[in-house]
C-alpha positions in Angstrom: -97.4 122.0 75.2 -97.8 125.7 74.3 -95.0 128.0 75.8 -95.5 131.5 77.0 -94.2 133.0 73.7 -96.9 131.2 71.7 -99.8 132.5 73.9 -98.7 136.1 74.7 -98.7 138.9 72.5 -96.0 141.5 72.9 -96.1 145.1 71.7 -93.7 145.9 68.7 -93.5 149.3 66.9 -92.7 149.7 63.0 -89.1 150.9 62.6 -88.8 151.0 58.8 -90.6 150.0 55.8 -89.2 149.1 52.3 -91.5 148.7 49.3 -89.8 146.9 46.4 -93.0 147.1 44.4 -96.5 148.3 44.6 -97.7 144.9 46.2 -94.8 143.9 48.4 -93.4 145.6 51.6 -90.7 144.5 53.9 -91.5 145.5 57.6 -89.0 145.9 60.1 -90.0 146.1 63.7 -88.0 147.7 66.7 -87.1 144.6 68.6 -85.1 141.3 68.3 -86.9 138.0 68.3 -85.2 134.7 69.3 -86.3 132.3 66.8 -85.3 129.3 64.7 -85.4 129.4 61.0 -88.7 128.2 59.7 -90.8 129.3 62.5 -93.5 132.1 62.2 -95.2 134.8 64.2 -98.8 135.8 64.6 -99.0 139.6 63.7 -101.9 141.7 65.0 -103.0 145.1 64.1 -105.2 146.2 66.9 -108.9 146.6 66.1 -108.0 145.2 62.4 -107.1 141.4 62.8 -104.2 139.1 62.9 -102.5 136.6 60.5 -99.3 134.4 60.5 -96.0 135.6 58.7 -92.8 133.8 58.2 -90.0 135.3 59.9 -87.4 137.0 57.4 -84.8 138.0 60.1 -84.7 138.4 63.7 -82.2 141.0 64.7 -84.4 143.1 64.6 -87.7 141.1 63.5 -88.6 141.5 59.9 -91.4 140.2 58.1 -92.3 140.3 54.2 -95.9 141.0 53.2 -97.9 141.0 49.9 -101.1 143.1 49.7 -103.6 140.3 48.5 -106.7 141.3 51.0 -107.9 143.7 53.4 -105.5 142.7 56.6 -102.4 142.2 54.2 -103.2 145.6 52.6 -103.3 147.2 56.2 -99.9 145.3 56.9 -98.6 147.1 53.7 -99.7 150.2 54.6 -98.4 150.5 58.1 -96.2 153.4 58.8 -93.0 153.9 61.1 -94.0 154.4 64.9 -97.3 152.5 64.5 -98.2 149.7 67.0 -98.4 146.0 66.2 -98.8 143.0 68.2 -96.4 139.9 67.9 -96.9 136.4 69.2 -94.3 133.8 68.8 -92.0 132.3 67.5 -94.5 129.3 66.8 -93.9 125.9 65.4 -91.1 123.7 64.3 -88.4 125.1 61.9 -85.8 123.6 59.7 -83.5 120.9 61.3 -80.2 123.0 60.5 -78.0 120.4 62.3 -79.2 117.5 60.3 -78.3 119.2 56.9 -75.7 117.5 54.7 -72.5 119.4 53.5 -74.4 120.4 50.4 -77.7 122.6 50.6 -80.1 123.9 48.2 -82.5 126.5 49.1 -85.6 126.5 46.9 -88.0 129.4 47.1 -91.1 130.6 45.1 -93.0 133.9 45.6 -93.3 135.1 49.1 -91.8 131.7 50.4 -88.3 133.4 50.0 -89.0 135.0 53.4 -88.6 131.9 55.6 -85.4 130.8 53.6 -83.7 134.2 53.9 -83.8 133.5 57.7 -82.6 130.0 57.0 -79.6 131.4 54.9 -78.6 133.6 57.7 -78.3 130.7 59.9 -76.1 129.1 57.4 -73.6 131.8 56.8 -71.0 130.8 59.4 -71.3 127.2 58.6 -69.2 125.0 56.4 -72.2 124.3 54.2 -72.1 124.8 50.2 -75.2 126.6 49.8 -76.9 127.2 46.5 -80.2 129.3 46.3 -82.9 129.1 43.6 -85.4 131.7 43.5 -88.6 131.9 41.3 -90.8 135.1 40.8 -93.4 136.5 38.4 -91.2 139.4 37.4 -88.0 141.1 38.3 -89.0 143.5 41.1 -90.8 140.7 43.0 -87.4 138.9 43.6 -86.5 139.5 47.3 -83.4 139.3 49.4 -81.0 138.6 46.6 -78.0 140.1 48.2 -78.7 138.4 51.5 -78.8 134.9 49.8 -75.5 135.9 47.9 -73.7 136.1 51.1 -74.1 132.5 51.5 -73.5 131.2 48.1 -74.5 131.0 44.5 -78.1 132.4 43.7 -80.0 131.4 40.8 -82.9 133.3 39.4 -86.0 132.7 37.3 -88.9 134.9 36.4 -92.0 134.0 34.5 -91.6 137.1 32.1 -87.9 136.4 31.5 -87.3 139.9 33.0 -84.4 138.5 35.0 -82.5 135.1 34.9 -84.2 132.0 33.5 -87.3 132.4 31.4 -89.8 130.4 33.1 -90.6 128.7 36.6 -88.0 127.8 39.3 -88.8 124.2 38.6 -87.8 124.8 34.9 -84.6 126.5 36.2 -83.9 123.3 38.3 -84.3 121.1 35.3 -81.5 122.9 33.5 -79.1 122.5 36.5 -76.7 119.6 37.4 -78.0 118.9 40.9 -76.1 116.7 43.6 -78.7 114.2 44.9 -76.8 113.7 48.4 -77.7 117.3 49.2 -80.3 118.7 51.8 -83.0 120.6 50.2 -85.4 123.3 51.8 -88.3 124.4 49.8 -90.9 127.1 50.5 -93.5 128.4 48.2 -96.8 127.7 46.6 -97.7 124.0 47.1 -98.0 123.3 43.4 -94.6 124.4 42.8 -93.4 122.1 45.8 -95.0 119.2 44.2 -93.3 119.5 40.9 -90.1 120.3 42.4 -90.4 117.1 44.8 -91.3 115.0 41.6 -88.1 116.4 39.7 -86.0 115.5 43.0 -87.1 112.3 43.4 -86.5 111.3 39.8 -83.0 112.6 40.3 -82.6 110.2 43.5 -82.7 112.8 46.2 -83.3 111.2 49.6 -86.8 112.1 50.8 -85.5 112.4 54.4 -83.3 115.2 53.3 -86.1 117.2 51.6 -87.8 119.4 53.9 -90.8 121.6 53.1 -92.5 124.6 55.0 -96.1 124.0 54.4 -98.7 126.7 54.4 -102.3 126.2 55.5 -104.9 128.7 56.6 -103.6 129.3 60.3 -106.3 131.1 62.4 -105.2 130.9 65.9 -101.7 129.5 65.9 -102.5 127.7 69.2 -103.5 124.6 67.9 -107.1 125.2 68.7 -109.2 125.7 65.7 -107.9 122.8 63.7 -108.3 124.8 60.5 -104.4 124.1 59.4 -105.0 120.3 59.9 -103.6 118.0 57.6 -103.2 114.1 58.0 -104.3 114.6 61.5 -101.2 117.0 62.1 -101.6 120.7 62.9 -99.2 123.0 60.6 -98.9 125.6 63.3 -97.8 123.3 65.9 -96.3 120.2 64.4 -94.9 122.3 61.6 -94.9 124.2 59.5 -91.7 122.5 58.2 -91.8 118.7 57.5 -89.5 116.1 56.0 -91.1 114.9 52.7 -90.7 111.2 53.9 -93.0 112.3 56.8 -95.4 114.0 54.4 -95.4 111.1 52.3 -96.2 108.8 55.1 -98.7 110.8 56.9 -100.2 113.5 54.6 -102.0 112.1 51.6 -103.7 115.6 51.2 -100.6 117.2 50.6 -100.7 118.9 46.9 -104.3 117.8 46.6 -106.6 119.3 49.4 -106.4 122.1 51.9 -109.1 123.8 54.0 -111.0 127.0 53.2 -111.9 129.8 55.5 -114.8 127.9 56.9 -112.6 124.7 57.5 -114.3 122.9 54.5 -111.7 120.6 52.7 -111.5 121.9 49.2 -109.2 120.8 46.3 -105.9 122.7 45.6 
């Protein structure tokens, strides 16, 4: 059942903006939001549109955006003091209480925003946390200092401008990983598929691999069905699922998603 937070837009104001490069902006709003790591919000710019965004921090609320289209360009170009509407938090997050003593955070591209919030939640825990971040180039690596607060940070870049020269999956292959660990993965689906193949070959438990799935969320209320996969709605049942659940219930994972019209298309 939907709760009030998932149904009602609340007025926020832009407090501050940091633009680490010409395409990415970190938008800090003027209020806190009580949420769990892995949940998301629907952000609306009045008379422009709305889209889902992962929660990067809650105190105050912060999101990360990459300008890739008309709406995300509008979010990127927001100015301090401007109004936005926030609905959420929405969905189910990472089951932090079920994590084992050793935890790996694996993020690619803009997927690191959700993991940044998760890292914050692990700061005062007794977990041993290692983070692996992948990006195209050095200035696309986000929240490096925040991840370092909780443990080791390993970086890969496609162009070799920082850290390991290659993908984050290539970086993982070069590491001595502990299979009895919990793993949280957020990033492009093809990256997640390749990562899971590697982890399974190393003997990781599929019950302890957690993925934040990305699908085209339009309403965030479970009404439009555009984020459906295997009969489940990413906006309501997810976005975080264990890989054991995905393996049993979501045969389209890594193969198909739905486009803007709702048509099932190959990834």
